[in-house]
C-alpha positions in Angstrom: -47.8 9.2 32.8 -46.0 12.0 31.0 -42.6 10.6 32.4 -43.2 7.2 30.9 -44.4 8.6 27.6 -41.1 10.6 27.3 -39.0 7.5 27.9 -41.0 5.5 25.4 -40.6 8.2 22.8 -36.8 8.3 23.3 -36.6 4.5 23.0 -38.6 4.4 19.8 -36.4 7.2 18.4 -33.2 5.2 19.1 -34.7 2.1 17.5 -35.6 4.0 14.4 -32.2 5.6 13.9 -30.3 3.8 11.0 -27.3 1.9 12.1 -24.0 3.6 11.4 -21.5 1.9 9.1 -19.4 0.8 12.1 -22.4 -0.7 13.9 -23.4 -2.5 10.7 -19.9 -3.8 10.3 -19.8 -5.2 13.8 -22.8 -7.3 12.9 -21.4 -8.4 9.6 -18.7 -10.9 8.8 -15.6 -10.0 6.8 -17.2 -11.5 3.8 -20.4 -9.5 4.3 -18.4 -6.3 4.5 -16.6 -7.0 1.2 -19.8 -8.1 -0.6 -21.6 -4.9 0.5 -19.0 -2.5 -1.0 -18.5 -2.3 -4.8 -14.9 -1.3 -4.2 -14.3 -5.0 -3.4 -16.2 -6.6 -6.3 -13.1 -8.2 -7.8 -12.2 -9.6 -4.3 -15.6 -11.0 -4.0 -15.4 -12.6 -7.5 -12.1 -14.1 -6.4 -13.7 -15.6 -3.2 -16.4 -17.1 -5.4 -13.8 -18.5 -7.8 -11.7 -20.0 -5.0 -12.1 -23.2 -3.0 -15.5 -23.0 -1.1 -13.5 -23.2 2.2 -12.3 -19.6 1.7 -15.9 -18.2 1.7 -16.8 -20.5 4.6 -13.8 -19.1 6.6 -14.5 -15.5 5.8 -18.2 -15.9 6.6 -18.0 -18.0 9.7 -17.6 -17.0 13.3 -13.9 -16.7 14.3 -11.1 -14.3 15.0 -9.6 -13.2 11.7 -7.3 -10.4 10.4 -8.3 -9.8 6.8 -6.4 -7.7 4.3 -8.7 -6.6 1.5 -7.3 -5.4 -1.8 -9.4 -2.9 -3.7 -10.5 -3.3 -7.4 -7.7 -0.9 -8.3 -5.2 -3.1 -6.5 -6.3 -6.1 -8.6 -6.2 -4.1 -11.8 -2.6 -3.2 -11.0 -1.8 -6.9 -10.4 -3.3 -8.1 -13.7 -1.4 -5.4 -15.6 1.9 -6.3 -13.8 1.5 -10.0 -14.6 0.3 -9.4 -18.1 -2.8 -11.5 -17.6 -6.6 -11.0 -17.7 -8.9 -11.3 -14.7 -10.5 -14.3 -16.3 -7.1 -16.1 -16.6 -6.4 -15.7 -12.9 -9.9 -16.4 -11.7 -10.0 -19.6 -13.8 -7.1 -21.1 -11.7 -8.9 -22.2 -8.5 -5.8 -23.3 -6.7 -4.0 -20.0 -7.5 -6.9 -17.8 -6.4 -7.2 -19.9 -3.2 -3.5 -19.4 -2.3 -3.7 -15.7 -3.0 -6.8 -15.2 -0.7 -5.4 -17.4 2.1 -2.3 -15.2 2.0 -4.5 -12.2 2.9 -5.9 -13.8 6.1 -4.2 -14.3 9.5 -5.3 -15.4 12.9 -6.2 -14.1 15.5 -7.8 -10.7 14.9 -5.2 -7.9 15.4 -6.1 -4.3 15.4 -3.7 -1.6 14.1 -2.1 -0.8 17.4 -1.1 -4.5 17.8 0.2 -4.7 14.2 2.2 -1.5 14.6 4.0 -3.0 17.6 5.0 -5.9 15.4 7.2 -3.5 13.4 10.0 -5.6 11.8 8.4 -8.9 12.5 6.2 -11.3 10.6 2.7 -12.8 11.0 1.6 -16.3 9.9 -1.1 -16.4 7.3 -3.6 -19.2 6.6 -1.4 -20.1 3.6 1.1 -22.7 4.7 4.8 -21.6 4.5 3.9 -18.0 3.7 4.2 -15.2 6.3 3.7 -11.5 6.0 6.4 -9.0 7.1 4.9 -6.1 9.0 6.4 -2.7 9.3 5.3 0.7 10.7 7.2 3.4 8.8 5.5 6.2 10.9 2.7 7.0 13.3 -0.5 5.4 12.1 1.2 3.8 9.1 1.3 0.0 8.4 3.1 -1.6 5.5 3.1 -5.3 4.5 6.1 -7.0 2.8 7.7 -3.5 2.6 5.5 -2.6 -0.4 1.8 -2.9 0.4 0.2 -0.1 2.3 -2.8 -0.2 4.6 -5.1 2.7 3.5 -7.9 2.0 5.9 -7.6 0.2 9.2 -9.7 -1.4 11.9 -13.0 -2.1 10.1 -14.6 -4.2 12.8 -16.4 -7.4 11.7 -18.3 -9.9 13.7 -15.5 -12.4 13.0 -12.4 -10.2 13.2 -11.0 -7.0 11.6 -10.6 -5.9 8.0 -7.9 -3.7 6.5 -8.1 -2.1 3.1 -4.8 -2.4 1.2 -3.5 -0.7 -2.0 -1.9 -3.8 -3.6 -2.5 -7.5 -3.8 -0.3 -9.6 -1.6 1.5 -12.3 -3.6 2.4 -15.6 -2.1 5.5 -17.5 -3.3 4.0 -19.5 -6.1 2.7 -16.3 -7.9 6.3 -15.1 -8.1 7.3 -18.1 -10.0 5.3 -17.9 -13.2 1.8 -16.5 -13.4 1.2 -15.5 -17.0 4.5 -17.0 -18.1 5.6 -20.2 -19.7 6.4 -22.3 -16.6 8.1 -24.9 -18.8 11.0 -22.5 -19.2 14.0 -23.1 -17.0 14.5 -20.7 -14.0 16.6 -17.6 -14.5 20.3 -18.2 -14.7 22.9 -16.2 -12.8 24.5 -13.3 -14.7 28.1 -13.7 -15.6 30.4 -13.1 -12.6 31.5 -9.4 -12.6 35.2 -8.5 -12.7 36.7 -10.0 -9.5 37.7 -7.6 -6.8 41.5 -7.7 -6.4 43.1 -9.1 -3.3 41.9 -7.1 -0.4 44.2 -4.3 0.7 46.2 -4.7 3.8 44.3 -3.4 6.8 47.1 -3.3 9.3 46.1 -0.4 11.5 43.3 0.4 9.0 39.8 -0.7 7.9 38.1 -0.7 4.5 34.7 0.1 3.0 33.2 -1.0 -0.3 29.9 0.4 -1.8 27.3 -1.6 -3.8 24.4 -0.3 -5.8 21.7 -2.9 -5.4 18.6 -0.8 -5.8 17.2 -1.8 -9.2 14.9 1.2 -9.9 17.4 3.9 -8.6 19.5 5.9 -11.0 23.3 6.1 -11.0 24.4 7.7 -7.7 27.3 9.5 -6.2 28.5 8.3 -2.8 29.7 10.9 -0.4 32.0 10.2 2.6 32.4 13.0 5.1 30.9 15.4 2.6 33.2 14.6 -0.3 32.4 12.5 -3.4 34.2 9.2 -2.8 32.4 7.1 -5.5 31.0 9.0 -8.5 28.4 7.6 -10.9 27.8 4.1 -9.4 25.2 2.2 -11.3 22.9 -0.7 -10.4 24.6 -4.1 -10.1 28.0 -2.8 -9.4 30.3 -2.7 -6.3 33.4 -0.8 -5.7 36.8 -2.1 -4.6 37.5 -1.8 -0.9 38.6 1.7 0.0 41.2 1.7 2.8 40.2 3.9 5.7 41.6 4.8 9.1 39.4 3.3 11.9 36.7 5.7 13.0 33.2 7.0 12.2 32.3 8.2 8.7 29.3 10.1 7.5 28.0 8.4 4.3 25.4 10.0 2.0 24.0 9.0 -1.4 22.7 11.4 -4.1 21.7 11.0 -7.7 24.8 11.2 -9.9 25.8 14.7 -10.9 23.7 16.5 -8.2 25.0 17.7 -4.9 25.1 16.6 -1.3 22.0 18.7 -0.7 20.1 16.4 -3.0 21.0 13.3 -1.0 18.3 10.6 -1.1 20.0 8.8 1.8 22.0 10.1 4.8 24.1 11.3 6.0 24.4 8.2 8.2 27.2 7.2 10.4 29.2 4.1 9.4 31.7 2.9 12.0 34.8 1.3 10.5 36.9 -0.8 12.9 40.5 -1.8 12.7 40.9 -4.7 10.2 37.2 -4.6 9.1 36.1 -5.0 5.5 32.6 -3.5 5.4 30.2 -3.1 2.4 27.5 -0.5 2.3 24.8 -1.7 0.0 22.1 0.6 -1.4 18.8 -1.4 -1.5 15.1 -0.8 -1.9 13.2 1.7 -4.0 13.1 5.5 -4.2 9.5 5.5 -5.6 8.3 3.3 -2.7 10.2 5.2 -0.1 12.1 2.1 0.9 15.6 3.2 -0.3 18.1 2.4 2.4 21.7 1.4 3.0 22.5 -1.9 4.5 26.0 -2.3 6.0 27.5 -5.7 6.5 31.0 -7.2 7.3 33.1 -9.4 4.9 35.3 -12.0 6.6 38.5 -11.9 4.6 40.6 -14.0 6.9 42.1 -17.3 5.9 39.8 -20.1 5.0 42.1 -23.1 5.6 41.7 -24.5 2.0 37.9 -24.0 1.9 35.9 -21.5 0.0 34.0 -18.8 1.9 30.6 -17.4 0.8 28.7 -14.3 2.0 25.1 -14.4 0.9 23.0 -11.2 0.8 19.2 -10.9 0.1 18.6 -7.7 -1.8 15.3 -8.5 -3.7 12.7 -6.3 -2.1 9.6 -8.1 -3.2 10.9 -11.6 -2.3 10.1 -13.6 0.8 12.8 -14.9 3.1 15.1 -17.3 1.2 17.6 -20.0 1.7 20.4 -21.5 -0.4 19.9 -25.2 -1.1 22.3 -27.9 -2.2 20.4 -30.9 -3.6 17.3 -29.6 -1.9 19.0 -29.4 1.5 19.4 -26.0 3.2 22.9 -24.6 3.2 22.1 -21.5 5.1 19.5 -20.3 7.6 16.6 -18.2 6.2 17.5 -14.6 5.4 15.1 -11.7 4.6 15.3 -8.6 2.4 18.1 -6.4 3.6 15.9 -3.3 3.7 13.7 -4.9 6.3 16.4 -6.4 8.4 16.7 -5.2 12.0 20.1 -6.9 12.4 22.8 -7.8 10.0 22.3 -11.5 10.5 18.6 -11.2 9.3 19.7 -10.5 5.7 23.3 -11.6 5.4 25.1 -14.9 6.3 28.7 -15.9 5.8 30.1 -19.5 6.1 33.0 -21.7 4.8 32.1 -24.5 2.4 33.8 -27.2 0.6 35.7 -25.9 -2.5 34.2 -27.7 -5.4 31.6 -27.5 -8.3 28.0 -27.6 -7.1 25.8 -29.3 -9.7 22.5 -28.5 -8.0 22.7 -25.2 -6.1 19.6 -23.0 -5.9 18.0 -20.1 -4.1 14.4 -20.6 -3.1 11.9 -19.4 -0.5 12.7 -20.5 3.1 11.4 -23.9 3.7 10.2 -24.4 0.1 13.3 -25.7 -1.9 11.1 -26.8 -4.8 10.2 -23.2 -5.7 13.4 -22.1 -7.3 14.0 -18.3 -7.6 17.6 -18.5 -8.8 19.4 -21.5 -10.3 23.1 -21.3 -9.5 23.8 -24.9 -10.5 27.3 -25.5 -12.0 29.0 -22.7 -10.1 32.5 -23.6 -8.9 33.9 -22.3 -5.6 37.7 -22.3 -5.4 39.7 -22.8 -2.3 41.0 -19.7 -0.6 38.5 -17.4 -2.3 35.8 -15.3 -0.8 32.6 -15.0 -2.8 30.0 -12.3 -2.1 26.8 -13.7 -3.6 24.0 -11.1 -3.7 20.5 -11.9 -4.9 19.4 -8.7 -6.7 16.7 -7.3 -9.0 13.1 -8.3 -8.5 11.1 -11.5 -8.4 9.9 -10.8 -12.0 13.6 -10.3 -13.1 15.9 -11.9 -10.5 19.7 -11.8 -10.9 22.7 -12.6 -8.9 25.8 -10.6 -8.4 29.0 -12.5 -7.6 32.2 -10.7 -6.4 35.3 -12.5 -5.4 38.4 -11.6 -3.3 41.5 -13.7 -2.8 42.0 -14.7 0.8 45.4 -14.8 2.5 47.1 -18.2 2.8 
């Protein structure tokens, strides 16, 4: 009898022990987890303001990956957009889009997400994917700017991640808190054209571009020596003729030293007859500052114009160039996230003419113009490097030209 009494006592003790947070979460939906934590009160208010289908999805059985912004993340968003919480929450369609952009299927725990480094996941918001990166062990970043601060909170219908910023779908980039009747931003005036490219007979050439909007002026070092002093944002050097070979490239704030380099040194291989551009992109503050190297095809174009298009807007989704709403190029992503040159840069020959309706917009969504290039003229036998630069709040375009050989 003593034996059974001991087992009964142990059983009662186990039943009376309060559930741990993990155990509670496993019996709660993703919506329950948010509602039970005051850190997510703004998120819960957003769910209540959205289409009822959002709450139904977050509270129903399923297999979801949910990225949950904290109250502080929402406060940063409202301040950045210059709007009040009431203004945002009053727009049911907008709030619904934002929330659906924070949910993916199926449930993916941190180990699975980390293995997706450099790829994208589909969200419940149509035409809006999330870029996933893993900058280091145990680190997950979304769209190259939003950090996961707590991972793998298990819910009965999936997994929840706490994030430090609100993820913004395409439509938010195009006018929350602004007068949307205003025309889209126009391209900046074309900078001074690059002269005809130097002869590369037995040689190569390297140009350097500063396309990191928040970075200061920089000095560019090649093989330990300053090759380009004081390069500022939105500028690109002429091509520098170099003998074919490998070169160590580093970038430091202007007026400092090689020991203060914020990038490099990194090896750039210059081939015989190659025209390469090394573009500084990303942000020093966000730890995303990087150099993207791409080739420029300066061979003859047989009477056509040639364009090279570069995506250098860090907080923008993948984009395409459209003519009259029809895609001219394949989707390209931000250069700082590209795993291959072709992911962020594309070059092609086009008819030399004036294009009355030429735009840059998110991939697959031509109606959501980010940059309006309408009216630009492309001349025959000219190479145009067209770089989308700046930020989505203040987009710009840098156009550099070079005369092609006959």
